[in-house]
Every structure is written in structure tokens, then in C-alpha cells.
C-alpha positions in Angstrom: 7.4 12.5 -15.7 5.3 10.6 -13.1 4.2 11.7 -9.7 3.8 9.0 -7.0 2.3 9.3 -3.6 3.0 6.4 -1.2 1.2 6.1 2.1 3.2 4.0 4.5 6.6 4.7 2.9 9.3 4.5 5.6 10.1 0.7 5.7 9.3 -2.7 4.2 7.2 -2.7 1.1 6.6 1.0 1.2 10.3 1.7 1.2 10.7 -0.6 -1.8 8.0 1.3 -3.7 9.8 4.6 -3.0 13.1 3.1 -4.2 11.9 0.9 -7.1 8.9 2.5 -8.8 10.0 6.0 -9.9 12.5 6.7 -12.6 14.9 9.6 -13.2 13.0 12.9 -13.2 9.9 11.4 -11.4 8.6 12.8 -8.1 7.6 10.6 -5.2 6.0 11.7 -2.0 6.4 9.3 0.9 4.0 9.6 3.8 5.1 8.2 7.2 5.4 9.1 10.9 9.2 8.9 10.9 11.7 10.4 8.5 12.6 7.7 5.9 16.2 6.9 5.1 15.3 6.7 1.4 15.1 10.5 1.1 18.9 10.6 1.0 19.2 8.5 -2.3 20.9 10.3 -5.2 19.6 8.6 -8.3 17.8 11.3 -10.2 14.5 10.8 -8.5 12.9 13.7 -6.6 11.8 12.3 -3.3 9.8 14.3 -0.7 8.5 13.5 2.7 5.1 14.2 4.3 5.1 13.6 8.0 1.7 12.2 9.0 0.3 9.6 11.4 -2.5 7.7 9.6 -4.0 6.7 12.9 -5.0 10.4 13.5 -8.3 11.9 12.4 -6.7 14.9 10.7 -4.0 12.9 8.8 -5.8 13.1 5.5 -6.2 16.8 5.8 -2.5 17.2 6.6 -1.6 15.1 3.5 -3.9 16.9 1.1 -2.7 20.3 2.4 0.9 19.3 1.6 -0.1 18.2 -1.9 -2.4 21.0 -2.7 -2.3 21.7 -6.5 0.0 18.8 -7.2 -0.9 16.2 -9.8 -0.9 12.6 -8.6 -0.5 9.9 -11.2 -0.2 6.9 -8.9 -1.6 6.8 -5.3 -0.6 3.8 -3.2 -2.1 3.1 0.2 0.3 0.6 1.7 -0.1 1.4 5.4 -1.4 -1.4 7.5 -1.2 -2.6 11.1 -2.4 -5.8 12.8 -3.0 -7.3 16.2 -0.1 -7.5 18.7 1.4 -11.0 18.4 -1.2 -11.5 15.7 1.1 -13.7 13.5 2.3 -15.7 16.5 1.1 -19.3 17.2 0.0 -18.2 20.7 -2.2 -15.3 19.5 -5.5 -15.1 21.4 -8.4 -13.1 20.0 -10.0 -12.9 23.5 -7.1 -10.8 24.7 -7.4 -8.2 22.0 -7.6 -4.6 23.4 -10.7 -2.7 22.2 -8.7 0.4 21.5 -6.3 -1.7 19.3 -9.3 -3.1 17.4 -10.6 0.4 16.7 -7.1 1.6 15.7 -6.5 -1.3 13.3 -9.9 -0.6 11.5 -9.1 3.1 11.3 -5.6 2.8 9.8 -6.4 -0.1 7.5 -9.8 1.1 6.2 -11.2 4.5 7.4 -7.9 6.4 6.8 -7.7 4.7 3.3 -11.2 6.1 2.4 -10.4 9.6 3.8 -7.1 9.9 1.9 -8.6 8.7 -1.4 -11.4 11.3 -0.9 -9.1 14.2 0.0 -6.7 13.5 -2.8 -9.2 13.0 -5.6 -8.8 16.5 -6.9 -5.0 15.8 -7.4 -5.8 12.5 -9.1 -8.2 14.2 -11.5 -5.4 16.3 -12.8 -3.7 13.3 -14.3 -4.5 11.9 -17.7 -4.1 8.3 -16.5 -4.4 8.1 -12.7 -4.2 4.9 -10.8 -5.0 4.1 -7.2 -3.5 0.9 -5.8 -4.6 -0.4 -2.4 -2.5 -3.1 -0.7 -4.7 -5.8 0.8 -3.7 -9.2 1.9 -4.4 -12.9 1.2 -5.9 -12.8 4.7 -8.6 -10.7 3.2 -9.8 -13.3 0.7 -12.1 -16.4 1.1 -10.7 -19.6 2.7 -7.8 -17.9 4.5 -6.8 -19.5 7.8 -5.9 -16.4 9.8 -7.3 -16.0 13.4 -6.8 -12.3 13.5 -10.4 -11.1 13.5 -9.9 -7.4 13.2 -7.0 -7.5 10.7 -8.9 -10.0 8.5 -12.0 -7.8 8.7 -10.0 -4.8 7.7 -8.4 -6.6 4.7 -11.8 -7.8 3.5 -12.8 -4.2 3.8 -9.9 -3.1 1.6 -11.4 -5.2 -1.2 -14.8 -3.7 -0.7 -13.4 -0.2 -0.7 -11.6 -1.0 -3.9 -14.7 -2.2 -5.6 -16.9 0.7 -4.6 -14.2 3.3 -5.2 -13.6 2.0 -8.7 -17.3 2.5 -9.6 -17.3 6.0 -8.2 -14.2 6.9 -10.2 -15.0 5.2 -13.4 -16.5 8.5 -14.7 -13.0 10.0 -14.4 -11.2 7.1 -15.9 -9.2 6.5 -12.7 -8.3 2.9 -12.3 -8.5 1.3 -8.8 -6.6 -1.9 -8.1 -6.5 -4.1 -5.0 -3.4 -6.3 -4.5 -3.6 -9.1 -2.0 0.0 -10.3 -1.4 1.0 -13.3 0.7 3.9 -13.4 3.1 6.4 -10.7 2.0 10.1 -10.7 2.7 9.8 -7.1 3.9 12.8 -7.2 6.1 15.1 -7.6 3.1 15.7 -4.1 1.7 14.9 -3.5 -2.0 18.5 -2.8 -2.9 19.7 -6.2 -1.6 18.0 -7.9 -4.4 15.6 -10.8 -5.1 18.2 -13.6 -4.6 18.9 -12.4 -1.0 15.2 -12.7 -0.2 14.9 -16.1 -1.8 18.0 -17.4 -0.1 17.1 -16.0 3.3 13.6 -17.4 3.4 14.1 -20.4 1.0 11.3 -19.2 -1.2 8.7 -19.1 1.5 8.3 -15.3 1.3 7.7 -13.0 -1.7 10.6 -10.6 -2.5 9.5 -7.0 -2.4 10.8 -6.6 -5.9 8.0 -8.9 -7.2 5.3 -6.5 -5.7 7.2 -3.5 -7.1 7.2 -5.1 -10.6 3.5 -5.8 -10.4 2.7 -2.3 -9.4 4.9 -0.8 -12.1 3.1 -2.9 -14.7 -0.3 -1.7 -13.5 0.9 1.9 -13.3 2.1 1.8 -16.9 -1.1 0.5 -18.4 -3.2 2.8 -20.6 -6.4 4.2 -19.1 -8.4 1.8 -21.4 -7.4 -1.0 -19.1 -8.3 -1.6 -15.4 -6.8 -4.4 -13.3 -9.4 -4.8 -10.6 -7.8 -7.2 -8.2 -4.7 -9.4 -8.0 -4.2 -12.1 -5.4 -0.5 -13.1 -5.1 0.2 -15.7 -2.4 3.6 -17.2 -1.9 4.2 -20.3 -3.9 4.3 -22.6 -0.8 0.7 -21.5 0.1 -2.1 -23.7 -1.1 -4.5 -20.8 -1.6 
């Protein structure tokens, strides 16, 4: 039986993790601000919800209190936000709001660090714990994004992953950073790969691909550690 904790679990890729990673008998705790619809699934998986806003300073305490004494085998930090209109052609860095800049950095990096720190006692209870941090191709060299804060935060995720891995090596806890490209996050997991491929003509990665990658990493023995995976969409020249 595996215990999963997924931060940012109510929609998109997080929703796909909640639906596609656990098997019958497993437990999965989804962390989100709003009640996720995936709690109502009846497939033999034990799903739980922790209401928490990762933009708040006390969110990591709220999560750790809810999970006190619970073993965590796989911790996934999937939460991430970006600039308003950041992916639009008319995006203008000069118009970014200072409060939005601070909030992006907090949710994408600071909250990630705090949650990992607070949940370390839970991870230590596992015989083969894994931490998986979801970065972005916008956080690797030679990306073409203009979103200064989002890009800075995703480069930061890679730095967090590297340093956290060294800290946790003594406990044999693996830390992996995954840098996906453009994901077909609007196509629900249950609608399948072909729906995503057909809808976006292969220009966006189906959520099932990311789920498959995470499942592989989660099932590796503690003798192996996947440090980082960069996974752009095929049409990208990265």
C-alpha cells in the first residue's frame, strides 16, 4: 500500500495524479483551496482532501497538522502560478504587479521549501520515500519565455531539488525535478491520450505521459535516484 500526498490537486495535472497514480488500497491526500471532484471516485483508492491555500504563510503547518503521524511514500509539489496574461503574446513585464511577483515566488518556491521541511518526519517513516517537484521547461537554459518571475521561480525549483536531494541523501529519500513542456491540462485524465493528441494535434503533452513518468520514478528502488527530467513537447526545439 502506497501513501501519496499531492499539493495542487484539484485540477489539471494535479487532478490527473490523484486519478492515475494510486492503485486499489492506496491512500492519496490531495491538497487544494477548493474541494476537488475526484474525491467522489469509487475505484478502490482511498482519497482524502486537505483544504489549504499555498499562498498563505501557515499553509505548511496546516498540511503537516492534517498528516501528523501519517507515513508519506510519495510527495508531489505540483502547485504553480504565473503572471496574469503571462502566456499571451501581449504580455508586458513592465506592467507586472509587485504583489503578484511576490505571490508567484512564494507559491512556486517558498511554499515548496516549507512543505518539504514540515513533511520530512512523515517521509522518514517510509522505506522508499520520493519527493517529486514539478518545474517547467521555462526553468531550463535557452528557454524563450518573457515571464521574469515565473521563469525565476522555475529555475528556483531546480535549485531546491538539487539542494534538497543532498540534504536528504542520508535518509535515502530521492528527490526528482520534472520539467514538462506545454501540457494538455484541460483534457481530463479519464478522457485518454488520444483525446489530447487529437485536440491539440500533438502540440501539447497528455497528462497521462506525466503520470506514467511519475509512476515509474515512484516505483524505483531506493538504490536509484532520478535527479531531473526535462520533457518538452515534440514540436519544441529545446
